N, C-alpha and C positions, 0 to 999 in steps of 0.2 A: 463473426463473433456475436453480433446482435441476434441473428437468427438462432444460434446455439443457446444464447441466454433465454430467449423467448421459449424455446423448446423445453428447457429445464423448468422454467416457471410454469408453463402450461401443463406439463406432465409430472411435475414435482420430482423429477429425477432426470439424470442425463440420458440422452439417446443411447440406445444399446448397440446400434449398428451404423457405421459410417455409410454403408450402402443405402440404408433406408433414409438416413439424414440427407444425403445428397439427392436422393430421388424426390423427397419432399421439397427440397430447396431448388430443384430442377437444375442442378449442376452435375457435372461428371465427377466421379471419384478422383480422377486425375487432377481436376482443378482443386479439389479439397487438399489432396496430397501435395500439390505444388506450394501450398501455404503452411500446412500442418501435417505432421506425421501421424498424429493420433488425437483423440479427444483430450487426452491428458496434456498434450502440448498446447492445444487450443485453450484449455482452461488456464494454463500458465500465462499465455499471451493476453487473456482477458484481464488478469490481475496487473500485468505490466501496462496495459492500456489505461487502467485506472490511475496508475502512477504517472504515466505520460500526460494524461489529461490534467491532473493536478499541477504538474510542473508547467504545462502550457498556460494554465490560468495564472499561475504565479509570475511567469515570465512576461505576461502582459501588463503587470503592475509596474508603474514607473517608480514607485516608492521602494519596492523590494530590494533593489541594488544598494540603497542607502541604509538598509537595516543591518544591525549587528547579528551575531550568530543566534542569540536567543530569539530575537524577533523573527529571523528567517525561519528558524525551526518551528516556532509557534505558528507562523503563517503557513508553513508546509502542512503541519498537522491539521490545522483547522480546514485547510483546503482539501487535503486528501480525505478527511472524514466527511466533508460535504459531498465529494464525488462518491464515496462509498455509500452514503445515505441515499443518494439518487438510485443506487443499485442494491439497496438493502435486501429486498426480497430474494434476489438471485444469490447474494452472499450468504444469507441464512440457510438457503437450500444447499449451496455448494460446500459450505463448511459444517453441515449437519453432523458429519462423521469427523471426529477430531483427527483421524489418521489422514484426512484429505489435505492436510497442511502442506503436503509436497507441491500442491498446485501454486504455492506462493514463492517458489524458488526463483523465478525471474524477477518478481517484485523484490525479493530479498536482495538479490544482487544489485539492482538499480537503487534501492533504498540505501544499501550500505555504501555504495559509491557516492551518493548524495551526502550522507553523513560524513564520510571521509573528506570530501571536498569542503564541506562546511567546517570541519575541524582544522583545515589548513589555513583558514582565514586568520588574519592577524587577531590577536586576542590580548586582553589586558593582562592575562596571566601568562607570562613568557615561559614558564616552566611546564605549561600544559602539554606541549609536544614531547617533552622529555619524560613526563610521568606516564603517559599512556601510549601504548603501541597502536599502530593502525588496526591490527586485528582486534584488539580489545575495544577500541572505539566503535568499530563496525558491529561487533557482536553485542556490545552493551546497547547500542542504538537499536539494533534489530530486536533484542529482548524487550526493550522498552516499548517498541511499536507493537509487538505481539501482546503485551500486557494491556495496552490501551485498546487494541482491536478486540480482545476478549471481553474487556469491560464494556465496550460499545455494543457488542453482540448481545450482552445481557441487559443493557440499559433500557429501561422502560419509561424513562422520564420524558416529559413533553419536549419535543424538539431536541432530544438527547442532550439536555442541558447538563446533566451529570457528567457526560463524557467531556463536554467543553471544560468543565471545572477540573476534571481529572487530567486533561491535557495540560491545562495551564499550571496546575500544581506540580505535576510530574516534571515538566520541562523546567519550570523555575527552580524546583528542588535540585534537579540534576545540575543546573548551572551554578546554583549556590554552593553545592558540595564541591564542585570542581574549582570554583573560585576560592574557597576557603582552605582547601587541602594543600 
């Protein structure tokens, strides 16, 4: 995955041939295909690796388990966007074409499961689970993530401070709306 990302960054486009890619990497095509069926699948796994890295960082935190839903989600967002920031050049190139969002499909599934698990935590609002179906929770969470991702991509502020404010306001507003309805 790292080699693929470097190739994209150095050439400002994905490799065009698995054969040439493997030859440069000095591996056999068979070895590549034992992990990924295509470059498209590899791209999806890169995004999933970003998610896994963020979850790994969060799980190392001793305080995370004591957080409520809001704090856990804020922690997740700040962490995932730190991971994405470390890979920003690759992300900007890989999402240059808006139609390339299909590469986020594995990330979407993992993210939606995370949101669903988070929604199952005990909450002050006992009617929450009755009001919102699992599908609605997952889709609304994913839509919110995409809005923040799009904002982050366009954010030119120093240290992406505007994205941090966007995350905090968006998550807090979402929880405030859910708590008042």
